[in-house]
N, C-alpha and C positions, 0 to 999 in steps of 0.2 A: 692532932691528927696529921697536919701538915710536916711537923717535924719528924714524925715516925715514917712517913712517905719518903721525905727526903733523905733520912738516914738509910733507909732501905736502898735508896737509888745509889747513895755513896757507897754502900757495901757492894752493890752489883759492880759499880765502876772499879772499885779497889780489887775485887775479885778478877775482873776482866784484865786489869793491868797486871796482876801477878800471874795469870794464865798466859798472857802474852809474853811475859818475860821469861817464864818457864820454857816456852816453846822456841827458843831461839835456835834450837838445832832441828835439823830435818832428818826424819827416819825413812829413807827412800824404800820403796817396795814397787814391784811392777803392778800397775793398777788399770783396769779398764775404765776409761772415763765415762763410758756410756752408764756403766753399773754404778760408779760413783754419783753420777747426777740423779739417778733413780733412788739411790740411798739418801741422797740430800734432800730430795723431795719429801721423802717418807718422813723427815724430821722436821717438817713445817706443816702447820694446819693451813690447808688451802681451801678456802671456801668454794662451795659448789659454782658461784657465779664467775669463777676464775678458770679458765681453761688452760692446762699446761700441755706442751707439745715438745717432744724431744725429736729433733733432727739429725740423725748420726749420719755425716757425710764423710766418715774417716774410712780410709783403706786399712789402717791399723790403729784401733782404739787403745792400745796400750802404751802407757808412758811411766817413768820412775818418778814417783812423788810420795809425800806423806800424806797418806790416805785420811788420816784423822784431821790433819790441818786444813787439807783442801775441802774436806767436808764442811769444816767451819766456814771457810770463804764462801763456798756455794750456798750453805744454808743462810748466811748473812744477806747474800744477793737476792736469794728467793724471798727471804722475809721482806726485804725493803720493797721487792716487786709487789708483793702481795699488799703491803701497807700503803703503795701508792695508787692502789686500785680499789678504793672502798665500795664502789658500784659495780664492781667486776671488771673482767677483760681478759687478756691473754698473755701468758708467759712463754716465749719461744727459747728453747735451750738448743743451741746449734753447735754441733761439733764438727771441726774440720781438721785436716792434718797435711802436713808435708813430710818429707823424710827426716826432718831435723826438728819439728815441733808439732804441738798439738794446740789447737785453739778452742776455747769454750766461750760461747757468747750467750749471756743471759739477757733477754730483751722483753720488756714489758710495754704495755699500751696504757699505761698510767698517766698521771697528771704531768710528768716531765719535771725537770729541774731548772731552776732559773740559771741564766748563764753566770751571774755573779756568784751563786752557790757552788757551781761546778769546780771552781778552781780550789774550793776548800773542802770538797767531799771527803778527801783522804786524810784531813787533819784530824788528831785525836780531839775527842770533846765536841767536834763540830756537828751540830744535828739541825735539821729544819723541822723536826717532829716537836709536838707540844711537850711542855714541862711534865716530866713523869714517864713519857714515852720514848724510849731509846736513851742510850748512853752517849752516843756520838763516839762509839769505839769500834762499831761493826766493820765499817769500810776502812778505818785505819788499820785495824787488824788484818783485814783481808788484803790491803796493800803490802803490809809487812810480810805476811806469809808468802805472797806471790813474788816478792822481791828475794826472800830467802831460798825460793825455788829457782833463782836466777831468771825469773819470767817478768812479764809486763801486764799491767792492767790498765786499761784506758776506758773512758766513758764518753758517750754521745748521748745527747737529750735534746728533746724538743717540748717546750711547754707552751708553745703557741699554735692553736688549732689552725689559724690562718696558713701556717706553713706546712700543713699536712698532719699526719697522725701523730698525736702526742705519745710520749713515752720516753723510756731511758734503756740505754743498751750497754751493758759491760762486757769488754772483750778482754779475755785472759790468754796470754799467749805463753805456753810452758816449753821449755827445751825437752826433747824427747828422752835424752840420756842424762845421767847424773853428771856432775862437775866436781 
C-alpha cells in the first residue's frame, strides 16, 4: 500500500514538473485581479470555519498577466492558507495598486511558519507537510510564475503567539504593463 501511495506521489511530482516546464512562456492578457482572486477562491474547497475577505483598494484593478498561471499561483497560496488553519480562521486577500504595479496580498491567521523554514519555502520539493500531503512544488511554482511575470513574491510570518497574531502573509507585486 505504501509503495502505491508513494508511486502516486511521484507521479504527481513529475506531472507538476512537466507542467511547470511547459509554462515557461507567459500568455499576457488584460485581467481584472479582483475577478481573478474570486475565480481562484472558487477552485479551492474552503471549509465553513474559514472566513475569506477580499479588500479591493485598487483604483484600476486591470493588469497584463497570464490568467491561467496567476490562477495557479493564487490557488496554491489559498490552499496553503487553508491547510495552515485546521481549526478555522481568516484569509484576507488585499489588492493595492500604483500607476506602475498591482499588489496582491494573501494573508492567513494560521499557525505561521518557523523562521528557519521561511528561507527554504520557495525551494522545489521543500515542504513542512506530513508525508503524502503536498509535493513541495506549490510555492516553488508560484515563485517561478511570478518571476516570469517580472514580479516579486515575498513572505512574512509569525509562528509565536507571544509576538501577536500568528499567520503568514504572501505579497505579490506585478508590473502593470508587459515587458
